[in-house]
N, C-alpha and C positions, 0 to 999 in steps of 0.2 A: 560558570565560565564567563569571563569578562567580555563585554560587548566590544567587537572590533571597531576601532576608530575609523570613521569615514575618511577617504583619501582627499576630500575637498570640502571646503566650507564656503557658503555664499558670502561674497563681499562685493564692493563696488570698485570698478577699475576705470580710470581716466587716462586720456592720452594727451601728451604735451608735445609741442613742436618748437623746440628751441633752435636758434640759428647756430651755425658752426662756431661762431665767436663767443657763444655763451657757455658758461660752466653749468654743470648739473645742479649746482646750488641755486641757480636762477630760476629753477622750476618752482621755488618756494617764494611766497610773497616776502618782500624785504623786511616788513615790520615784524614778521615772525622769525625770519632767519637771523635777525640782529637782536632778538630778545632772548639773551642767554639765561636770564633769570627764570623764565617760564618754559622755554623750549630748548631742547638739546638736539643737535644734528650729529649723526654718527655715520661713518663710512662702513659699509658691510659688503660681504661677498655673497652673491646669490648665484649659486651654481656656476662660479667662475666669472660672473659679471659684476664689475665694480659698481655698487649702487649706494644710495644714501637713505637713511631713515630719520625722520624728524618726529619727535614726540613731546608732549607737554600738556599744559592745561590753560584754559582761558578763564580768568577770574574777574568777578566784579565785586566791589566793596559791599554792595547791597543790591538787591533786585530793584528795578525801577518802580515797582508797585509798593515797596515797603512804606514810603511816606503816606500813601493813601490809606494803607491798613492802620498805620499809627494814628492818623487823624481821626479815623472812625472809632478806634478802640481805646485810645489814650495809653496804649501799651507800647513799650519799646522792645522790638524784636531784634535779636542778633542773627541776621541772615546773610548768607553769601551764596552766589552762584558759582559753581565750578564745573566746567565742561572739559572733558579730556579729548585729545585729538592726536592722531598719528597718521603718517603717510610713509609708505615705502616706495621709492622711485627707482625703477629698473630700466636702464637704457636697452633698447632692442630695435633693430631694423631702421635706424635713423630717427626714431622717436624715443620718448621717455614714457613709460607706463607707470602710473601712480596708483597703487593699491591703498585705499584709505579706510580708516576706522574712526568711529565717533564723528567729530566735526573735522576730520582730516581734510575733507574737500575744501574747506575754507582756507587752508594753508597754501593751496596751490596758486601759482601765478596766473591770473585770468588772462593776461596779455598773450600767453602762448598756449592756452588751453585749446585743444582740438574740439571745437563745438560739434555736437551731434555724432561723436564717435560711436557712442553706445547705440544710437538709433540706426546708424549705418550697418552695424552688425545685426541688429534685430531684423531689419527688412531683408537681409540676405538669408537668414536662417529660420525666422519665425514662420510657423504654419499659417497660411491665410485663412484656414478653417478653425484655428484655435487661438484667436486674438481675445485677450481678456480685458484690455483697457487701452483707449486711445485718447490723447490730448491733441486737439486740433485748434487752429486759429484761422479765421476767415481773412481773406486778402482784399476784400472790397472795402467800400467806404465805411461799413459798419464793422469796426474792429472788435471781434468777439472771440472769446476763448471758451472751449467746452471740453470737459473730460467725461467720457462715457465708459462705463464699466459693465462687463458681463462676467461675473465671477467664475462661472463654469466654462467660459470660453464660447466663442461664436464665430461664424464666418465673417470676413471683412465687410461684406455687403450689409450685414446687420447694423453696422455703425453709421451708415448713411454718409460716408465720406465721399466727396466729389474730387475727380481728378483735377478739375480747374477751380481755383478759388479757395483752396484750403491748404494749410501748411500743417504737417504733423511734427510735433516736437517730442513726443513720448509714446512708446509702444510697449505694452506688457503682453507676453504671449508664451506659448510652448514652442520649444525647439528640440530637434534631434540632438542629443548630447554627445553623439559620436565625435571623436576628436578631442574631447575634454577628458582630463584625468578622472573626473567624476564618473564617467561612463565605462571605465576600463573593466572588461570582463562582463559587461551588461549589454548584450546586443539589443538594439531597439530602445535603449534608455532615452528618456526625455527629461528636460529641465525647464522650469519657468524662469524667464529672464525679463529684465526691465531695461529698456534702452532709451536713453535720452542723451545728455552730454556725457554722462557716465554709463557704464554697463554693469548692472547687478547680475552676477552669474557665479556658479560654484567654481572656486579656484583652488588649485592644489595646495596642500598643507606643507609639503616638503619643498625646499628650494628648487630642486630639479623639476618637480611637478609643476610648480608655478611658472617656471620658464617655458615648459612644454605648453602650458595653457596659453601663455602670452603669445608664443609662436603661432599657435593655431588661430587665435583671435586675430592676430596681425595678418596672417595669410588670407583669412576669409574677407576682411575689410579691403585689403589691397588687391585681391585677385578675383574674387567671385562677383557675379552679377546679382542684383536684387532678385528675390524670389518672384515668380510669376504672380501678378496681381498686386505686388507691392512696389513696382518699379518707379512710379511717379512720386513716391514719398520723398525721394532724395533730390528731386529736380529743383525744389525751392526750399530755402531755409532762412529763418530770421537770424541775423547776427546778434550774438550775445553782447551785452554791455561790456566794454573793455576789449572787444575783438581787435586785433592789430590793424585790420583794414579800416576801421572806423575813422581814425584820426586823419588819414589821407582822404577818405571820402568826404569828411566834413569840410576839408579844405577845398575840394572840388565843388562842393555845394556852395560854399561861401563865394567862390570865384564866379559862379553862375548867377548869383543873386543880383541881377541888373535887368532893366527893361529890355524886352526883345529876346531874352535867352530862350533858345529852342528846347532846352533841357528841363525847364520849369513849367509846371501846369497848375492851374487853379483847381482845387478840389473842395469838397465839403466834409468837415471833420465828423467823427462819430458823435461828438457832443452835440453837434447841430442836428444830426439825424435823430438822436434820442431825446433831445431836450427842447427843441424849438417848438413854439406854439403857433402854428400856422405859417403861411407864406409871408416873407418879408416884403415890405414896401420900400425899404431902404436899409442902410447899414451905418452904424456909428463906428468910426475908426479912430482910435486913440493911440497915443504913444509914437506917432510917426515923426515927431521932432519938429512939426510945423508950428508948434505953440498953440494950436487949437485942434479941435476934433474935426474930422471930415464926415459928411453925411451924404454919400452918393446914393442915387436910386438903385444902381446896379453895382455889385462888387466886381471889379476887374483886377487882373493880375498886377497892373501898373500901380494900383493903390498900395500894394505891399512892396513891390520891388523898387519903385522910384525913391522912396524915403531911405531905404537901407543902402542903395547904391552910392550914397554920399559918404558912406563910412569907408575906412580902410578895409580891404578884403577880409582880414583876420577878424574884424569886429562885426561883420554883416549878419552872421547867423544869430548872434546874441541880440543885435538890434532888432531883427525880425521877431524874436521871441518877446521883445518888450512891446511890440504892437499888439493891440487887441481889436477884434472885430465882433460887433454885436448886432444882431438883427433887430429892426424896429418896425412897428406898424405905421399906418397912415397918420396917426396922432403923435408919432415920435416916441411911443412907449416900447420898452424892450420886450422882445418875444423870445430871446435866447440869452444864454450866458455870454459874457465877454470871453472870447476864445483867442488864445495867443496866435500870432501870425504864422508860426512854423507849422501849425496844424492845418493851415489852409492851402498848403502846397504839396505837390508831388514833384519829385526829382528823380530822373533816371539817367544813368551814365554807364557806358561800357568801359571797363577798365581791366587791363591785363587778361583779356579773353573772357571776361564775365560781365554780366549785366547786374547792376546794383540799383535798388529802388529805395528811395526815402519816402515813407508813407505813414501818416499818423504819428510822426515823430520817431519812427522805427526804421531800421535798415534791413533790407532783404537781399539775399543772393539768389538770383533767378537763373536757373540752368538753361542751357540751349535746348535740351529735349523738351522742357516745359514750354519754352517760347514757341517751338514748332507746333506742339499740340494746341496751344492757345491760338496761334495764328490760323491754323486750319479751321478751328471752331468759329472764329470771328469772320473769316472769309465766307463761310457757309451762311452765317446769319445775314451779313451785309449783301449777299447776292440776291436776296428776296426783295426786289424793288417794287415800289408802289406805282400804279398807273395814274394816280391823281396828278393834276396840273395846277400849280399855284404860281403866284407872282414871283419875280426875281427879287432879290434882297437889295434895296436901294441904300443910298446915303442920305444924310439929313444935316441941316444946319444946327449946330450945337449952341447952347446959351452963350459961350464965350466967343462966338463968331466963326469958329472953325467948322469944317465939314468933315464928318466921319460917318461910319456905319450906323444905320438906324437901329434903335433899340429893338429888342425882341417884342416888347409891347406894341410899339408903333408898327412893326412889320405884321404882326398878327391882325391888327386893326386894318391894315392895308389889304390883306388877303380877303377879309370879310367884305370890305367896300368894293373890291374888284370882282370877287366871286361870291355872290350873295348866297350860294348854296353851302358856304362855310360859315360857321358861327364862332366868333372869338369869345373864348372863356378864360383867357389869360387873367390870372389873379382873381377869378370869380370863384370863391371858395364854397365847397359843399360841406356843410356842417352836420355831423352825425353824432350819435351817442359815443361811438368809439373815437371820433375825431371832432371833439367839441370846438376846437380852434379852426377846423376846416382843412380840406385838402383840395388841390386842383384836379378836377376830372381830366382835363386836358388843356392845351393851349388853343387848339382849334378843333371844333366838332365837324367832321367831314360830312359830305352829302348823304352817305349811308350810315351815319352815326359812328364813323371811325373815330377813335380817340387819337388825336395827332399831338405829339409832344415835340416842341420846336427848340432847336439850339443852334446858334451860329458857331461854327468850328473855326477858330483861329489856329495858327500854327501850333500853339502849345495849350489849347483848351482841353480840359478834362470834362468829358460829358457824363461822368459818373452820377452826378446829381440828377440829370435828366433820366437816366435809366432807372434809378431808384424811384423817381416820381412816377414813372410808368407802372412800376410794380405796385406801389402804394395805391394808386388809383384803381387799377384792375382788381386787386384784392378786395378793396372796399366795395366796389360795385358788384363783385361776384359773391361776396361773403356776408356783407352787412345788410340786414333787412331794410333799414331806413335809408340806405344810400341812394337807391334808385328814385324814391319819392322826393328826396331832397334835391337830387340832380335835376329831376323834372321841373321843380320849382325854379331852379337857377336858369335852366334853358328857356322856360317860358318868359321869365323876367327879361333876360338879355336879348331875346328875339322879339320883344314887344308882343308876346303871345302869338307870334307868327309861326312858331315852330314848336313841336312837342316830340318827346320820345315815348315809345310804348311803355305801358305799365310793367310789362314783363321783359324789359330791356336787359340784355346781358352783353358785355363787351365781346365782340367777335373778332375785331381787328384792331390792333394797336400799331400806330405808325410813328417811327422815330424820324423826324425831319431835320436833316443836317444842312446848315447853310454855309456857303463860302467855299466849299471844296468837295471833292468826291469822298464818299464814305468808304474808306479803306482801312485795314488794320494800321497802316502807317500814320493815319490821321489821329489815332487814339494812343494815349499812353498805356503802358502795360497794365496798370491797375484799372484803367477805364475799360480795357478789353476784358479783364476778369469780371468786372461788374456787368458788362454787356452780356457775357455768356450766362451769368447767373440770372440776369433779367430774362433772357430768352427761355431758359429752363423753367423759371417760375411762371411765365406767361403761358407756356405750353401746358403746364400742370393745371392752370386755371381755364384751359380751353380757349385761349385767345391766340390768334395768328399774329405774328410779328412781321412787319414790313418796314422798309427803309425808303425815305423820300429825300432826294438831293435837290437843294435849292441853290441856284446860281446867283452870284453877285451881279449887280449892275451899277455903272457909274452915275446913273440918273439920281437926281436929288428929290426927295420926298417933300412936297409942299404941305402947308398947314391944312389945306383942303383935301389932302391925300391924292393929289395929282402928281405926276412925275415930270420934272423939268429937265 
């Protein structure tokens, strides 16, 4: 007896969002739609719905690796790559649903692709106890992507995903198949689905069954709430290259690239976090158009924004990308790669009811529910105030004769001069086996050996680097056997052997000292809030208590002898 054919076959479905003025043919990339020699577009009827199908092949005259093979063997191979592709596009419910085969997904117009459609279905139907694979991206200053798989399935908690600070772009899991044609007559049937931009799911083989499945998938995404335990996955999403919002957002970013913009913040790129060798004593800035390189002791936002603001608005972002920033040590030797200027900024803007973030050269759509969750976490962290009393933050006379805020190094030195029970360790590196180039234990060592990290917060300052510095220091002093002994040497040297820390010292209290304004969520950019939450979580895991210290500004001027005029 012949085996009965299954009513559905697994395939990948995408969703496109064309405007009312666009034809269905515009769901296909123009270069394929106009390529009549290789691709054919036909109109078809799918259960009474006028649809189109495109099919054909992508060919290359020879594989790119053929010349290498020939140079090694002296043989002439006649080789060609041929890859078939097809897509069936069915309008339904104000969208176009594209069923693809082979390389068919490449044919689709990325400008109108509904990114994360498949993920949105997955988080509404996947069982939180039967997740098989997750792809996550961190949202803090260390841009990291990780794919974790448990082939047999596992509870969501087993994947270690955090509600704050991680974006999910792909989920593989088991779903109840009820509602799909594949489950007809099979009570309790389940299916494994893969949700990302597209949705890999069993789809009906007959036209009327396919439309039935599309109707079901459409209704789930449009009308159902995410499954319990998966709600936060859709609050934040990265925008795909080619997303229609990006062109307008790029224009808004270029408009904001001028000194004093409240929408721009200085941040530290992932390349810096991963590749720098120790703390910088200065920075080498090239490509600013000044005809020479700049070498400031401290990198500030105006070093990037002032040069690009001279350009027409439309050219500013490209001008920023031409600028490079490189860290140098006291001898002027490079301690990092030269990193393009656009990697040193954060930009956030509210547009059409949504908040968008530009970070590490990538755009993110941050949902309102996520912002509320984040704000609550940050408020709780910032409410834990330190009882320590330190000097107010003065101004100082700069080399060019102007008076401006004192540098962090000078401020830390002032605190030690005025309050002898504090020790300035700013840029005093602790060198260990794991950190041969050194790390800063803290900027100030408090009276009871509190590790105090200091940052002046201007209107648009990103404090992410400060938070990461606190984590690196605490992890080293808690986890590395030689870190305590090396720190004891630094403390003895900097105090003139007037102070020592115990042999069994372990960081118990870490203090983030913010200068210039109150420490509130509004004072931090969204991504800096993310980094702060992750910092607090990691310090708690290491057994260290986190507190916040607010430092007021003063108009008094700091003299060379550290008196205030």
